[in-house]
N, C-alpha and C positions, 0 to 999 in steps of 0.2 A: 447424585445427578443421574437421570436416565439418559442412556446413550446407546447407540448401536455399536460403539467401539468395543471390541473384545480385546483381550491382551494380545492376541495374535495380530489383529489389525493395527493396534498401537505400535507393536514391535516392527511390523513391516513398514509402516509410515516413518518411524524413526530411522530405520536403516536406509530407506530411500533418500530422506532428507540429508542424512550424514554423508552418504556416498556422493550425492549430487553436489553438495557443498564443497567437498574435497576436490571433485573434478572441476567444478566451476571456478574455485579460487586458484587452482593450479594452472589450468589450461588458459583461462581468460587473462591471466597475468603473465603469460609466457612470452608475449610480444616484447620486442626491444624497447619500444617507446613506453610500454606500460599502459597505453591507452587501447581503445578498441575501435576498429573501423566500423563504419555503418554496416557493411556487408557482414562482418563478424558478429556485430550486435544483432542484426536481423536473424542470422542463423541460430544464435543462442536463444533468441526470443522464441523462435519456432520450436526449438528443443524443449524449452520450458512449457510452452503451451501444449506440445505433444505429450510431454510427461504428465501434465495435469489431466489431459483427456484420457490417457492410458490408465491413470489412477482411478478416474471416474468409471471407466469400463471394468477395471478389476473390482472396484467397490460394488458395482451392480451384480457381477457374477457371483461374488462371495455372498452378498446379502440375499440374492435370489436362491442360492443353495441353502442358506441358513434360515431365511424367513419368508421366502416366496416373492413372486413378481411385484406385488403391490408395494411392499416395504422397500424392495430394491429400487423400484422406479421412483418412489417418493424421495428417498434419501439421496439417490444419485442426482435427481433434479434439484434438490436443496443444495447439494455440493456445487453444481454448475452455476446455479443462480448466485450463491454466495461468492464463488470465484469471479464471476463476471462483475459483480458489484464491487468487490474489493479491488479488482484490476482497474476498473474505471476510476475509482476514487484515488488509486495510487498514482495515476497520471498527474494529478494536481500536485502530489507530493514531489514527483520528479521535477516539475517546473520550479518548485521552491528550491530544490537542490541546484538547479541551473542558475538561479538568481544568486544564491550563496556563493557558488564557485566564481561567478562573474564578479561579485562585489569584492572578493578577496584575491582576485586574479590568480586563482589556482590552476596551474597547467593540467592538461589531460592526464599526464603520467602520474601526477600526485592525486588527482581525483579518484583514480582507481584505489589507491591506498585508503583514502577516507571512506569510500563506498564499501570496501571490504568490511571495515569495522562497523560502518553504519548499518549494513544489512544484518550482520551478526547481532548487533545490539537490538535491532528492530525485532528479530526473531524471539529473543529472550523477553523483551518488554511486552510484546503482544501475547506471548504465551501466558505470562503472568496476568495480564489484563483480561484475557479471555476466560481463564479459569476463575478469576475473581468475579467477572461478569456472570458466568454460568452459575456460580454459587449464589450470587445476589438474586438472579432470576428464579432460581430453584427455591430459595428461602422466602423471597418477597415478590410474588408474581406481579403485584401492582406496579413494580418498578418499570415494567414495559411501557406503561402510560407515560412515565417521566421520560424514558428514552424517546418515545414517539413525539412528545411535545418539544423536547430538545432538538430533535432532527428537523422538525418543521420550522422552528425558530432559526436554526442554523441554515437551512435551505433558503429561507426568505432573506436572511442577512447576507448570504453568499450572492444571491441574485441581485440584491440592491447595492452591494458594496462595490467600490472601485478597486481596480487592480493594484493601485499603489498603497492601499490601506494595509495589506499584508507586509509590504516592505517597511512601512513605518513601525509596525509592531515588532518586526525582527530587529530594526535599528535600536529600539528601546532595550530589547533583550541583550543585544551586543554591547551597548553602553554599560548595562548592568554588569555583564561579565568582565568587561575590561577594567571596571573599577575594582574588581576583586581578584584580578590576576595580573602578574607582570607579563607583558606581551611584547615581543620584538616587533620592529616596524616592518620587517620583511620575512619571507620564507627562508628556511635554512635547509634546503633540499627536502629529504623525506623525514627530517627530525621533527619530533613533537616538542622536545625541550632542549635547551642549550644552557651552558653555564658561562656566565660573563662576570669576571672579577669575583668569582666565588658565589655569585648569586644565580639561582635557578630561574630562567625565563621560559615561558611558553612561546612557541612560534604561533603564527596564525592558524596552523593546521588543527590543534586541539579545539580552538574556538569554532572552526568550521564543523568539526566532528560533533561537538556539543550541540550546535545549531541544527545539524542534520538529525540527531537523535531527538531533540526537542520538537522539531517539525513533525517527525513520525509519531511522537506521542500525541501531538495536537490533532493530527489527522486520524489517529487510532481512536481518539475520543469520539469522532464522528462515525468512522467506518465500523467499529465493533458493535455499537448499539444498532447500527443499520442492519448488520447481518443477523442479529437476534430477531429481527422481524421476519426473517426467512426460516430460521430454525434456532432452537435453544439447545440442541444437542452439541455438547462441547467437542466431540470428535469431528463432526461436520464443520462446525465453526472454525476450529483450529486448523484442520487440513486445508479447507478452502482459503483461509486467510494466509497461511504460510506458503502455499503454492503460488498465490498471487504475489507475495513479497519476494520470493526467491529469485524471480526473474527481473527484479527492479533494476539491478545494475546494468544488465543488457538493455533494458528498456530505456534507461537514462541515455546511453550512448546512441541509441536508435533515434531518440527524439531530440537530442542536443542541437541538431542543426535545423530543426523544423518547428521549434516551440512557438515561434511567432505566428504560425499558420493555424493554431488552435485557440484563437482569441475567444471563441464562443463556448469553449468547453466548460468554463466556469458556470455558465447559465444552465447547460445540460445537467451538470452534476447537482446544481441547486434544485432543479426540478426532480431529479431522482431522489435526493434526500427528503424533499417534501413529500413525495409519493410514499416513500418507505415510512415516514413519520405518520402519515394519515393511515396507512395500513396497520400500524401498531395501535393507534387509538381506536380503530374499528375492530380489533382482534376478537372482542367478545360479542360484537354486533353482526359483523359480516366477515367471514374468513375468506380473504382473497387467495385463490389457489396459487401455488408456487409457479405453475406453468404460466399463469397470467402475469405474475410479477416478473418472471424472466423475460416474457415477451415485451412488457412495458419498458423495462430497463434497456433491453436491446434496441427497441424502437427509438427511445429517446436518444441513445448514443448514435444510432445511424442517422437520424434526422439532424442532430447537432453537427456531426461531421459532414453531412451533405450540405447543410447551410454554410458551414465554414468553407468548404471547397468552392461553393458558388460565390461566396463573398471574396475569396482570394482571386478567383478568375476575374471578377469585376474590377478589383483593384489593379490588376495587371493591364486590363483593356483601357 
């Protein structure tokens, strides 16, 4: 696989992720309630965004010294575009988590525990999926056309689907899991499993965790092909993807109280996926520059959020 990632760059990235994960997991869980206030979540979200931008700056300086301005600018722009794309798509994932926690009546203190394992699992799963995807693209370049067609179909389906269709799909998965697991009727504190009369029972927490991981896999099936439209370099794909994921726990608590104010986000994400899919299908006919892709994605998000804000004001008046 062709990549700009040198052993030194992979090593620095691994150290950054490991250190920040340790700090994140320890400090964010230090509150007595185990949950995170909106102010705390906003602060940590800024820390993660700042760290991502700092990594982008470091990437530019390193590649500029190694390969020149052209390569440094191109790869840094690819990283930022991939990061913005993954961050935007991750918001929809956060809303699914909100619905899951609400359905199981999981209190904020226990949500932290589930999200810790959820984010760690997402890092492992996405790393495997990205390297597998990079290998497929490297061996079978025509698979990009399949990715493109898939994203267009997904975007159109997302645009036309109703918000409750996702809930129905998750209900079917929950019923399937409950048929194959002994599950208690209520939560047992932070316990994932309990013993009753010599029989091992799962509490609802493992079910929630499984659903969180499954939802991330489902969203990864959309988001990972999308970022391959920006770049097929496994280093850029993985770093932009993981930096977008690492701040998900803070983003969750930041958006927990305002999820209903983003009713139009689904449509904006649908348009983004469709645009990325079209870009993939045209890859051998017309190469859309990364700067244009970044501008289009940012514009769609800004317009969507602006329309949502206007709609919310109209509802209040």
